[in-house]
C-alpha positions in Angstrom: -8.2 -19.9 6.3 -6.1 -20.0 3.1 -5.1 -16.8 1.4 -7.8 -15.9 -1.1 -5.3 -14.2 -3.4 -3.7 -17.6 -4.1 -6.9 -18.4 -6.1 -6.6 -15.4 -8.4 -4.7 -15.0 -11.7 -2.7 -18.2 -11.4 -5.7 -20.6 -11.4 -5.5 -23.2 -14.1 -8.3 -25.6 -14.8 -6.8 -29.0 -15.7 -7.4 -29.9 -19.4 -8.5 -26.4 -20.3 -6.7 -23.2 -21.3 -6.0 -20.9 -18.4 -8.5 -18.0 -18.1 -5.7 -15.7 -16.8 -5.1 -12.7 -19.0 -1.4 -12.8 -18.0 -1.2 -16.4 -19.3 -3.1 -15.6 -22.5 -1.0 -12.5 -23.1 2.2 -14.6 -22.7 0.7 -17.2 -25.1 -0.1 -14.4 -27.6 3.5 -13.1 -27.4 4.9 -16.5 -28.0 2.6 -17.0 -31.0 3.5 -13.7 -32.5 7.2 -14.4 -32.0 7.1 -18.0 -33.2 4.9 -17.2 -36.3 7.6 -15.2 -38.2 10.2 -17.9 -37.5 7.8 -20.6 -38.8 6.8 -18.5 -41.8 10.5 -17.7 -42.5 11.4 -21.3 -42.7 8.3 -22.1 -44.9 8.9 -19.1 -47.2 12.6 -19.9 -47.4 11.8 -23.5 -48.4 9.2 -22.3 -50.9 11.7 -19.7 -52.4 14.3 -22.4 -52.8 11.8 -24.6 -54.5 10.7 -21.8 -56.8 14.3 -20.9 -57.7 15.0 -24.6 -58.4 12.0 -24.7 -60.7 13.2 -21.7 -62.6 16.6 -23.2 -62.9 15.1 -26.4 -64.1 13.0 -24.5 -66.6 16.0 -22.6 -68.1 18.1 -25.8 -68.1 15.3 -27.6 -70.0 15.2 -24.7 -72.4 18.9 -24.8 -72.9 18.8 -28.6 -73.4 16.1 -28.2 -76.0 18.1 -25.6 -77.8 21.2 -27.8 -77.7 19.4 -30.8 -79.0 17.8 -28.8 -81.8 21.2 -27.4 -82.8 23.0 -30.7 -82.5 22.4 -31.9 -86.1 23.6 -28.5 -87.4 26.6 -28.4 -85.1 27.7 -32.0 -85.7 27.6 -31.6 -89.5 29.0 -28.1 -89.5 32.0 -27.4 -91.9 34.5 -24.7 -91.1 33.1 -22.5 -93.8 29.5 -22.7 -92.5 30.0 -20.7 -89.3 28.2 -17.7 -91.0 24.8 -19.5 -90.9 24.9 -20.0 -87.2 23.3 -16.7 -86.2 20.3 -17.4 -88.3 20.1 -20.9 -86.8 20.2 -19.3 -83.3 17.6 -16.7 -84.2 15.0 -19.5 -84.6 15.1 -20.0 -80.8 15.2 -16.3 -79.8 12.6 -15.2 -77.2 11.9 -12.0 -75.4 14.4 -11.3 -72.5 16.4 -14.3 -73.4 19.8 -14.5 -75.1 21.6 -17.5 -76.7 25.3 -17.6 -77.1 27.3 -20.2 -79.0 30.9 -20.9 -78.1 33.3 -23.5 -79.5 36.5 -25.1 -78.3 38.3 -27.1 -81.1 40.0 -30.3 -80.3 43.7 -30.3 -80.0 44.2 -26.8 -78.5 45.5 -26.2 -75.1 43.3 -25.6 -72.1 44.7 -22.0 -71.9 43.1 -21.1 -75.3 39.6 -21.7 -73.9 36.5 -21.2 -75.9 35.9 -19.0 -78.9 32.8 -16.8 -79.1 31.1 -17.8 -82.3 27.5 -16.4 -82.5 24.6 -15.1 -80.4 20.9 -14.4 -80.6 20.1 -11.6 -80.6 23.2 -10.8 -82.6 26.1 -9.0 -81.0 28.2 -6.7 -83.2 31.6 -8.1 -84.1 33.3 -5.4 -82.3 31.6 -6.4 -79.0 32.2 -10.1 -79.2 35.5 -9.9 -77.3 33.8 -8.0 -74.6 31.0 -10.6 -74.4 33.5 -13.4 -74.1 35.3 -11.5 -71.4 32.0 -11.0 -69.5 31.2 -14.7 -69.8 34.7 -15.5 -68.5 34.3 -13.0 -65.7 31.1 -14.4 -64.4 32.4 -18.0 -64.5 30.4 -19.3 -67.4 33.4 -20.4 -69.4 34.8 -22.3 -66.5 31.5 -24.1 -66.0 31.4 -24.8 -69.7 34.8 -26.4 -69.6 33.6 -28.6 -66.7 30.4 -29.4 -68.6 32.3 -30.4 -71.7 34.5 -32.7 -69.7 31.6 -34.5 -68.1 29.1 -33.9 -70.9 26.6 -32.6 -68.2 24.2 -29.7 -68.7 24.3 -27.1 -65.9 22.1 -24.2 -64.8 22.4 -21.6 -62.0 21.8 -18.0 -61.1 24.5 -15.6 -62.3 24.8 -12.2 -60.6 24.4 -9.2 -62.8 26.8 -6.4 -63.0 26.4 -3.7 -60.3 24.6 -6.2 -58.0 21.3 -5.7 -59.8 19.9 -9.1 -59.1 20.7 -12.2 -61.2 20.0 -13.9 -64.4 19.2 -17.6 -65.0 21.9 -19.2 -67.0 22.2 -22.7 -68.4 25.2 -24.3 -70.1 24.6 -27.2 -72.5 27.5 -29.0 -74.1 27.3 -30.5 -77.6 30.2 -32.8 -78.4 31.3 -33.1 -82.0 34.2 -34.6 -83.9 35.9 -31.2 -84.2 35.5 -30.1 -80.6 33.0 -29.0 -77.9 30.2 -26.7 -78.6 28.7 -24.8 -75.7 25.1 -23.4 -75.9 24.7 -20.8 -73.2 21.1 -19.6 -72.6 20.6 -16.6 -70.3 17.1 -15.9 -69.3 15.8 -12.9 -67.3 13.4 -14.2 -64.6 11.0 -11.5 -65.6 10.3 -13.4 -68.7 8.6 -16.1 -66.5 6.8 -13.5 -64.4 9.4 -13.9 -61.6 12.1 -11.8 -60.1 15.4 -12.6 -58.5 16.6 -9.1 -58.2 16.1 -9.1 -54.4 15.8 -11.8 -51.7 12.2 -12.8 -51.1 12.1 -11.0 -47.8 12.9 -7.7 -49.5 10.3 -7.9 -52.2 7.2 -5.7 -52.3 4.7 -8.5 -51.7 6.7 -9.8 -48.7 7.1 -6.4 -47.2 3.4 -5.8 -47.6 2.6 -9.0 -45.8 5.1 -8.0 -43.1 3.3 -4.7 -42.7 -0.1 -6.4 -42.4 1.3 -8.8 -39.8 2.9 -6.1 -37.8 -0.3 -4.1 -37.9 -2.3 -7.2 -36.6 0.2 -7.7 -33.9 0.2 -4.1 -32.8 -3.6 -4.0 -32.9 -3.8 -7.3 -30.8 -1.4 -5.9 -28.2 -3.2 -2.6 -28.1 -6.5 -4.4 -27.4 -4.9 -6.6 -24.7 -3.2 -3.6 -23.2 -6.4 -1.6 -23.1 -8.3 -4.4 -21.4 -5.4 -5.1 -19.0 -5.0 -1.4 -18.1 -8.7 -1.0 -17.4 -8.9 -4.2 -15.3 -5.9 -2.9 -13.3 -7.7 0.4 -12.9 -10.8 -1.4 -11.7 -8.6 -3.3 -9.2 -7.0 -0.1 -8.0 -10.4 1.6 -7.5 -11.8 -1.5 -5.8 -8.7 -1.5 -3.4 -8.9 2.1 -2.5 -12.6 2.7 -3.0 -14.0 6.0 -1.8 -17.5 7.3 -2.0 -18.2 9.2 -5.2 -15.6 7.3 -7.2 -17.1 5.7 -10.4 -16.0 2.5 -12.1 -17.9 3.5 -15.2 -16.1 6.8 -15.5 -12.7 5.2 -15.0 -12.7 2.9 -18.0 -11.6 3.9 -21.5 -13.2 0.8 -23.2 -16.8 1.3 -24.0 -17.6 -2.4 -23.7 -16.4 -2.3 -20.1 -18.6 0.7 -19.2 -21.6 -1.6 -18.6 -19.5 -3.7 -16.2 -18.4 -0.5 -14.5 -22.1 0.6 -14.1 -22.8 -2.8 -12.4 -19.8 -2.3 -10.1 -21.0 1.2 -9.2 -24.5 -0.1 -8.5 -23.1 -2.9 -6.3 -20.8 -0.5 -4.3 -23.8 1.8 -3.9 -25.9 -1.0 -2.5 -23.2 -2.1 -0.1 -22.6 1.5 1.0 -26.3 2.0 1.6 -26.6 -1.3 3.5 -23.7 -0.3 5.7 -25.3 3.0 6.5 -28.6 1.4 7.3 -26.9 -1.1 9.6 -25.1 1.7 11.4 -28.2 3.8 11.8 -30.1 0.7 13.0 -27.5 -0.1 15.5 -27.6 3.4 17.0 -31.4 3.5 16.9 -31.8 0.1 18.5 -29.3 0.9 21.3 -31.1 4.2 22.0 -34.5 2.5 21.9 -33.3 -0.1 24.5 -31.7 2.4 26.7 -34.9 4.2 27.4 -36.9 1.2 28.9 -33.8 0.0 30.7 -33.4 3.4 32.4 -37.1 3.5 33.4 -36.9 0.0 34.9 -33.7 0.9 36.8 -35.3 4.0 38.2 -38.4 2.0 39.2 -36.2 -0.5 41.0 -34.5 2.2 43.0 -37.9 3.6 43.9 -39.2 0.3 45.4 -35.8 -0.7 46.9 -36.5 1.2 50.2 -39.9 -0.6 50.6 -38.3 -4.0 50.2 -38.4 -5.2 53.9 -38.3 -9.0 53.4 -35.4 -11.1 52.3 -37.2 -12.4 49.2 -38.0 -8.9 48.0 -34.4 -7.7 48.5 -33.2 -10.8 46.6 -35.6 -10.2 43.8 -34.6 -6.5 43.4 -30.9 -7.5 43.4 -31.6 -10.1 40.7 -33.5 -7.4 38.6 -30.6 -5.0 39.0 -28.1 -7.6 38.0 -30.1 -8.6 35.0 -30.5 -5.0 34.0 -26.7 -4.6 34.1 -26.3 -7.6 31.9 -29.0 -6.5 29.5 -27.4 -3.2 29.2 -24.1 -4.9 28.4 -25.8 -7.1 25.8 -27.3 -4.0 24.1 -23.9 -2.5 23.9 -22.5 -5.7 22.5 -25.2 -5.9 19.9 -24.4 -2.3 18.9 -20.7 -3.3 18.5 -21.6 -6.3 16.4 -23.8 -4.2 14.1 -21.2 -1.5 13.8 -18.5 -4.1 13.0 -20.8 -5.7 10.4 -21.2 -2.3 8.7 -17.4 -1.8 8.8 -17.0 -5.1 7.0 -19.3 -3.9 4.2 -17.2 -0.8 3.6 -15.0 -1.3 0.6 -11.5 -0.1 0.0 -8.1 -1.6 0.6 -4.7 0.1 0.5 -1.0 -0.8 1.2 -0.3 -0.6 4.9 3.0 -0.5 6.7 2.1 -3.0 9.3 5.3 -2.7 11.2 4.8 1.1 11.8 1.1 0.6 12.6 1.9 -2.0 15.3 4.6 0.1 16.9 2.4 3.2 16.9 -0.6 1.3 18.4 1.6 -0.2 21.1 3.0 3.2 22.1 -0.4 4.8 22.3 -2.0 1.9 24.1 0.9 1.6 26.6 0.6 5.3 27.4 -3.2 4.9 27.9 -2.9 1.9 30.3 0.0 3.6 32.2 2.5 0.9 31.4 5.2 2.1 29.0 6.8 -0.6 26.9 9.5 -2.4 28.8 8.9 -0.8 32.2 8.9 -3.1 35.2 7.5 -2.5 38.6 4.3 -2.1 40.6 1.2 -4.1 39.7 0.8 -2.6 36.2 0.4 -4.8 33.2 3.1 -4.1 30.6 3.0 -4.2 26.9 6.1 -5.3 25.0 6.5 -5.1 21.2 8.7 -7.2 18.9 7.9 -6.1 15.4 9.9 -7.0 12.3 10.6 -4.0 10.1 9.3 -3.4 6.6 6.2 -5.7 6.8 3.6 -4.5 4.4 0.0 -5.9 3.8 -3.0 -4.9 1.9 -6.1 -3.9 3.8 -7.7 -1.2 6.0 -5.9 0.3 8.9 -9.1 0.7 11.0 -9.8 -3.1 10.7 -6.2 -4.0 11.8 -6.4 -1.5 14.7 -9.6 -3.1 15.8 -7.9 -6.5 15.7 -5.0 -5.2 17.8 -7.3 -3.4 20.3 -9.5 -6.5 20.9 -6.5 -8.9 21.2 -4.6 -6.6 23.6 -7.7 -6.0 25.7 -8.5 -9.7 25.9 -4.9 -10.5 26.9 -4.8 -7.8 29.5 -8.1 -9.0 31.0 -6.6 -12.4 31.6 -3.1 -11.3 32.7 -2.3 -11.4 36.4 -1.3 -8.1 38.1 2.1 -7.0 36.9 1.9 -9.5 34.0 3.4 -8.9 30.5 1.6 -8.9 27.2 3.8 -9.5 24.1 2.8 -8.1 20.7 5.0 -9.8 18.1 5.1 -9.3 14.3 7.1 -11.5 12.0 7.1 -12.8 8.4 6.4 -16.5 7.7 7.2 -18.1 4.4 5.6 -21.3 3.1 6.8 -22.0 -0.4 5.9 -19.0 -2.6 3.3 -17.7 0.0 4.5 -15.1 2.5 2.3 -14.0 5.4 2.6 -11.5 8.2 2.1 -13.2 11.5 0.7 -10.9 14.2 0.7 -12.6 17.7 -0.6 -11.3 21.0 0.5 -13.4 24.0 -0.4 -13.1 27.7 0.6 -14.8 30.9 -2.9 -15.8 32.0 -4.4 -19.2 32.7 -4.7 -20.2 29.1 -7.6 -22.0 27.5 -8.6 -25.6 27.6 -7.6 -27.3 24.3 -11.3 -28.2 23.6 -12.2 -24.5 23.7 -9.4 -23.1 21.5 -11.8 -22.8 18.5 -14.9 -22.0 20.5 -13.4 -18.8 21.9 -13.9 -17.1 18.5 -17.6 -17.8 18.5 -20.0 -14.9 19.1 -21.1 -14.5 22.8 -18.8 -17.2 23.9 -16.9 -16.3 27.1 -15.1 -18.6 29.6 -13.4 -16.9 32.5 -12.4 -19.2 35.3 -13.2 -17.7 38.7 -15.7 -15.3 37.2 -18.6 -17.6 36.4 -20.6 -16.4 39.5 -20.1 -12.8 38.7 -23.3 -12.0 36.8 -22.2 -8.4 36.2 -19.2 -9.6 34.2 -18.8 -7.1 31.3 -17.2 -9.6 28.9 -19.8 -10.9 26.5 -17.6 -12.9 24.0 -17.5 -10.2 21.3 -13.9 -9.2 21.1 -12.4 -12.4 19.6 -15.4 -12.9 17.4 -14.6 -9.4 15.9 -11.0 -10.4 15.5 -11.9 -13.4 13.5 -14.4 -11.5 11.3 -11.9 -8.8 10.5 -9.2 -11.3 9.8 -11.4 -13.0 7.3 -12.3 -9.7 5.7 -8.6 -9.0 5.2 -8.2 -12.5 3.5 -6.4 -13.8 6.6 -6.9 -16.3 9.4 -6.7 -16.5 13.1 -5.7 -19.3 15.5 -5.2 -19.6 19.3 -2.8 -21.9 21.1 -1.7 -22.3 24.7 1.9 -21.2 25.5 4.3 -23.8 26.9 5.1 -21.6 29.9 1.4 -20.7 30.5 -0.9 -18.2 28.9 -2.6 -17.9 25.6 -1.2 -16.8 22.2 -3.5 -15.6 19.5 -2.0 -15.3 16.0 -3.6 -13.4 13.1 -2.0 -14.2 9.7 -2.4 -11.8 6.8 -1.2 -12.3 3.2 1.8 -10.2 2.1 1.1 -8.9 -1.5 3.4 -10.1 -4.2 
């Protein structure tokens, strides 16, 4: 029988999203990690576009001012420089400054541009400082390049002290006397924009980041709460004890209703198990009374049986009573085992230690210590790998061992050896604990290897005529039922050198 745990969290329905919370949580983490990267690239592209639009706007503004001043600058006489401030004032705007520079023809490159006028006006005493500032921030160099190529330019120019940047455009106006440079500096705030900080450091971006982080934290808190409560449910279901409540174990109100249903289900199972146990005891007791009366009556009439037929009949009645009493006991064992299967609660079990302890106790009980040879005693030998751990119930595993060993001993010849072996088998990612009990008996016909696990099936060569045989085919049936209850499987096979080997395989938890 395949391991039922293999059909748990890893199930994926083709063409549909996996219902596993682990898969969904992983997908949620990937989304929350990928989203900032995606948004960063989108916002960065949008910010670059916005900055370019601002630069284009200030460049267009500078070009318009340059074209408007061109008639004045082209016809300007050396004595008309005094009217330039008033001409520039016509284009003045809030948070915008216009500076006019001039480089006459015929002077060396080292002389550079002369600061002529500005709007708003700059005191004469500050003009040299203004020119030095323009030179320091690289505007004059760009103006020289612009005059050479007659190309308008615009870009962000850092402010002093690292306080953001201003948008600056340089527009050349070529005249017969030299190159005029119209420099328009615009504070982005005039357009309702800010370039003081990168976009990821602005207030609106930080607010969006806080909202996003809050959403992510809330989503993970919800997932963690559900995950924690489900794991708590699993832990309670695995180590269930009477009086433990699923409903009281959850911290999520919406899961309390599920907890109540679990509690009701466990209560019903527990009640059914108790009823089955009580019924098994009551039925066995009820049958024992009539059987005892019949047995006593047979003993009373036995002395009066003078004929052969009467003696044969009484012997048949006695034999049938013996068998009926055995069947009653077998039915009691079946009912008790059924009640045990209804009991809930699994825990981690050190199977290696359990097998060794069982073998030691059982060897002492049958008088054949492990490894001792001699006499006609049957011997029990153990070969158990260390550190093998499974999930289940120790009482069920002990019942499996007890029935397997009893069955093996009943078939073993005098002085025969019964081997109890525990090892780990690996098939891909699935690891199982293989518990094998092997005897040196006559073995089983291949056609009967599956039938021996059926209820009331018993095949014992040489004992068919013994009607008082106490073996009613219950032991191996119990082994199979307990193995299934532990999410395992059982299989029997004949040994090459004679005898039967029965192997119970139990899943090893990941």
